[in-house]
C-alpha positions in Angstrom: 13.5 -7.1 28.4 13.5 -7.5 24.6 14.8 -4.9 22.1 12.2 -4.0 19.5 12.5 -1.6 16.6 9.5 -0.1 14.9 9.9 1.1 11.3 7.3 3.7 10.2 6.2 6.8 12.1 2.6 6.9 11.0 -0.3 6.6 13.5 -0.2 2.8 13.5 3.6 2.6 13.9 3.5 5.0 16.8 0.6 3.1 18.5 2.5 -0.2 18.2 5.6 1.4 19.6 3.6 2.7 22.6 2.0 -0.7 23.2 5.3 -2.6 22.9 7.1 -0.2 25.1 5.1 -1.4 28.1 7.2 -4.5 28.4 10.2 -3.9 26.1 13.0 -1.5 25.1 11.6 0.2 22.0 13.0 2.5 19.4 11.3 3.9 16.2 12.5 5.0 12.8 10.7 7.7 10.9 11.3 10.3 8.2 9.4 12.8 10.4 10.6 14.2 13.7 8.4 12.5 16.3 9.9 14.2 19.4 6.5 15.7 20.5 4.4 12.6 19.8 6.3 9.8 21.6 6.3 8.9 25.3 9.7 9.4 27.1 10.5 5.6 27.1 10.5 5.4 23.2 13.6 6.7 21.4 13.6 7.9 17.8 16.8 6.6 16.2 18.6 6.3 12.9 18.1 3.2 10.7 21.5 1.7 11.4 20.9 1.7 15.2 17.4 0.2 14.8 18.8 -2.7 12.8 20.7 -3.9 15.9 17.4 -4.9 17.7 16.2 -8.5 18.0 12.7 -7.9 16.9 11.4 -5.7 14.0 7.9 -4.3 13.6 7.5 -2.9 10.1 4.6 -0.4 9.6 5.4 1.0 6.2 2.6 1.7 3.8 2.1 -1.3 1.4 2.8 0.6 -1.8 6.1 1.9 -0.4 7.2 -1.3 1.3 9.1 -2.9 -1.6 11.3 0.2 -2.3 11.9 0.5 1.5 13.0 -3.1 1.8 15.3 -2.6 -1.2 17.0 0.3 0.5 17.5 -1.6 3.8 20.0 -4.4 4.4 17.9 -6.6 6.7 19.9 -8.9 9.0 19.6 -12.5 7.7 17.8 -13.9 10.8 15.8 -10.9 11.9 12.3 -11.5 13.3 9.7 -9.4 11.6 6.1 -8.5 12.6 4.6 -7.0 9.4 2.0 -4.4 10.2 1.2 -3.2 6.7 -2.3 -3.9 5.2 -3.1 -3.7 1.5 -2.2 -5.0 -1.9 0.7 -3.5 -3.9 -0.8 -1.9 -7.0 2.2 -1.8 -9.2 2.6 -5.6 -9.2 -0.8 -6.6 -7.7 1.3 -8.3 -5.0 0.2 -9.4 -1.5 2.5 -8.2 1.4 3.8 -11.8 1.9 4.8 -11.8 -1.8 6.9 -8.7 -1.2 8.7 -10.1 1.8 9.5 -13.4 0.0 12.1 -11.4 -2.0 13.9 -10.2 1.0 13.8 -12.8 3.8 12.6 -16.3 4.7 8.9 -16.6 5.5 9.8 -18.4 8.7 11.1 -15.1 10.0 7.9 -13.1 9.2 4.6 -12.8 11.0 1.6 -10.7 10.0 -0.5 -8.6 12.4 -4.2 -8.4 11.7 -7.5 -7.6 13.5 -9.7 -4.7 14.7 -7.3 -2.0 16.1 -7.7 1.8 15.8 -4.4 3.4 16.6 -6.0 6.1 18.8 -7.5 3.4 21.1 -4.2 1.5 21.4 -2.6 4.8 22.5 -5.2 4.9 25.3 -4.4 1.4 26.4 -7.9 0.3 25.7 -8.4 -3.5 25.3 -8.3 -5.2 21.9 -7.6 -8.6 20.4 -5.5 -9.3 17.4 -4.3 -12.2 15.3 -0.7 -13.0 14.4 -0.7 -14.9 11.1 2.5 -16.8 10.3 3.8 -20.1 8.9 6.0 -20.2 12.0 3.7 -20.4 15.0 6.6 -20.3 17.4 7.4 -16.8 16.1 3.8 -15.8 16.7 4.1 -16.8 20.3 7.3 -14.8 20.6 5.6 -11.6 19.3 2.5 -12.4 21.4 4.7 -12.4 24.5 6.0 -8.9 23.7 2.5 -7.4 23.6 1.1 -5.3 26.5 -1.5 -6.7 28.8 -4.3 -4.8 27.1 -3.7 -6.6 23.7 -4.7 -10.2 23.6 -3.2 -12.2 20.6 -4.3 -15.3 18.8 -2.2 -17.3 16.3 -3.1 -18.5 12.8 -1.2 -20.3 10.1 -3.5 -18.7 7.4 -1.2 -16.0 6.2 -3.0 -15.3 2.9 -6.4 -15.2 4.6 -5.1 -12.6 7.1 -3.6 -10.5 4.4 -6.6 -10.5 2.1 -9.0 -9.8 5.0 -6.8 -6.8 6.2 -6.7 -5.4 2.7 -10.2 -6.1 1.5 -12.0 -4.6 4.6 -10.6 -1.2 3.7 -12.4 -1.3 0.4 -15.7 -2.3 2.0 -15.2 0.4 4.5 -15.1 3.0 1.7 -18.4 1.6 0.5 -19.8 1.8 4.0 -18.8 5.4 4.2 -20.6 6.1 0.9 -23.7 4.2 2.2 -23.9 6.3 5.4 -23.0 9.5 3.6 -26.0 9.0 1.3 -28.2 8.2 4.2 -29.3 4.9 2.6 -30.4 3.5 6.0 -29.6 0.6 8.3 -31.1 -2.1 6.1 -28.7 -1.1 3.2 -25.7 -0.9 5.6 -26.3 -4.3 7.0 -26.8 -5.8 3.5 -23.6 -4.1 2.3 -21.5 -5.5 5.2 -22.9 -9.0 4.9 -22.3 -9.2 1.2 -19.0 -7.5 1.6 -17.9 -10.3 4.0 -19.1 -12.9 1.5 -17.1 -11.1 -1.3 -14.0 -11.0 0.8 -14.3 -14.7 1.6 -14.9 -15.6 -2.1 -11.8 -13.7 -3.1 -9.7 -15.3 -0.3 -10.8 -18.8 -1.0 -9.6 -18.4 -4.6 -6.1 -18.0 -3.1 -6.4 -20.8 -0.6 -7.5 -18.8 2.4 -9.7 -20.4 5.1 -13.3 -19.3 5.7 -12.8 -19.2 9.5 -10.3 -16.4 9.0 -13.0 -14.2 7.5 -15.5 -15.0 10.2 -13.0 -14.1 13.0 -11.1 -11.1 14.2 -9.0 -10.6 11.0 -12.1 -10.6 8.8 -15.5 -9.8 10.3 -13.9 -8.1 13.4 -11.8 -5.7 11.4 -14.5 -5.1 8.8 -17.1 -4.1 11.4 -14.7 -1.8 13.1 -13.5 0.1 10.0 -16.9 0.3 8.4 -18.6 2.0 11.3 -16.5 4.8 12.6 -15.0 8.1 11.5 -11.8 7.0 13.2 -11.4 4.9 10.0 -9.6 6.8 7.2 -11.2 4.5 4.6 -14.7 5.1 6.0 -14.0 8.9 5.8 -13.0 8.5 2.2 -16.5 7.1 1.5 -18.1 9.9 3.4 -16.2 12.4 1.3 -17.1 10.7 -1.9 -20.8 10.7 -0.9 -20.5 14.5 -0.3 -19.2 15.0 -3.8 -15.6 15.8 -2.8 -12.7 15.0 -5.2 -10.2 12.3 -4.2 -7.5 14.9 -4.1 -9.5 17.0 -1.6 -10.4 13.9 0.5 -6.8 12.6 0.7 -5.5 16.1 1.5 -7.9 16.4 4.4 -6.9 12.9 5.7 -3.2 13.7 5.8 -2.4 10.0 5.8 -2.7 7.0 3.5 -6.1 5.4 3.0 -5.0 1.9 1.8 -8.5 1.1 0.5 -8.2 3.6 -2.4 -5.3 1.8 -4.2 -6.4 -1.6 -2.9 -9.7 -1.3 -4.7 -7.8 -0.9 -8.0 -5.7 -4.0 -7.3 -8.6 -6.2 -6.3 -10.5 -5.1 -9.5 -7.5 -6.0 -11.7 -6.9 -9.3 -9.9 -10.6 -10.1 -10.0 -10.8 -9.5 -13.8 -7.6 -11.6 -14.4 -8.6 -14.5 -12.1 -12.3 -14.3 -13.0 -13.4 -13.7 -9.4 -16.8 -12.0 -8.8 -16.0 -8.8 -6.8 -19.0 -6.4 -7.5 -18.5 -4.1 -4.5 -14.8 -3.7 -5.1 -15.5 -3.0 -8.7 -18.0 -0.3 -8.0 -15.8 1.3 -5.3 -12.9 1.5 -7.8 -15.2 2.9 -10.4 -16.5 5.6 -8.1 -13.0 6.6 -7.1 -12.2 6.9 -10.8 -15.2 9.2 -11.3 -18.3 7.1 -11.8 -21.6 8.6 -10.6 -22.4 7.1 -7.2 -26.1 6.6 -8.0 -25.2 4.7 -11.2 -23.0 2.4 -9.1 -25.8 1.9 -6.6 -28.1 1.0 -9.5 -25.6 -1.5 -10.8 -25.3 -3.2 -7.5 -29.1 -3.4 -7.0 -29.6 -5.0 -10.4 
């Protein structure tokens, strides 16, 4: 039985702790008291105790990840499964860019794919991809997963990261589309063009098209763009209803990574001259642009 430490007590961190506890000895670190939200076989511990484990699962919000890693003295040969999705807005950095400052890439794998935390907590079946430059590490983490989670391996780290970040932005656009009752034709067009846009952005950084056509890309995109279980989709619904971003985020109670990711993609797109029209308009709407004007821009 392996010892696994989960860092981050948000919904995804708690869900992963639950899944991993089916086969392993699991503890979790969080700033919040999780006593009433954990199963009896998961222990909440202090940071120092958690750092003694063999395997780490880090589910810290992307924009807080760098400062968290700076505050933690990671063991030199720790094995990390990164469960953060998004792009750091301060430096426009991908998650793998952040980890490169703190540990070797041979020690890090990245978890991607369609996975609502609430369904993992119900032990409902799902399939995920572990992206890493060290496929042996992917197999190790795959063996730790419960029977209801099937894992695949991929060496396309940057593709998995971009897919996991970008789909949140398209999910906001999907929420806006449904919130405005634009219809099934418009929704299908949005998701299809969103997938093309994700792939175009990814290929600029060396990602593989097959990643965007698989679980990490299309799979996660379709999931997050079609359900109110998705925080980013709910952001879009709120924007379509005329709510302010402050009001929307207050109602969510947790981070919606697509909000800040839209800003990062827009800035990167402008710098690298990548055509990202949907991300541009989502960012503009978040910053106050009239939604109907954005729709008109996209249609033209």
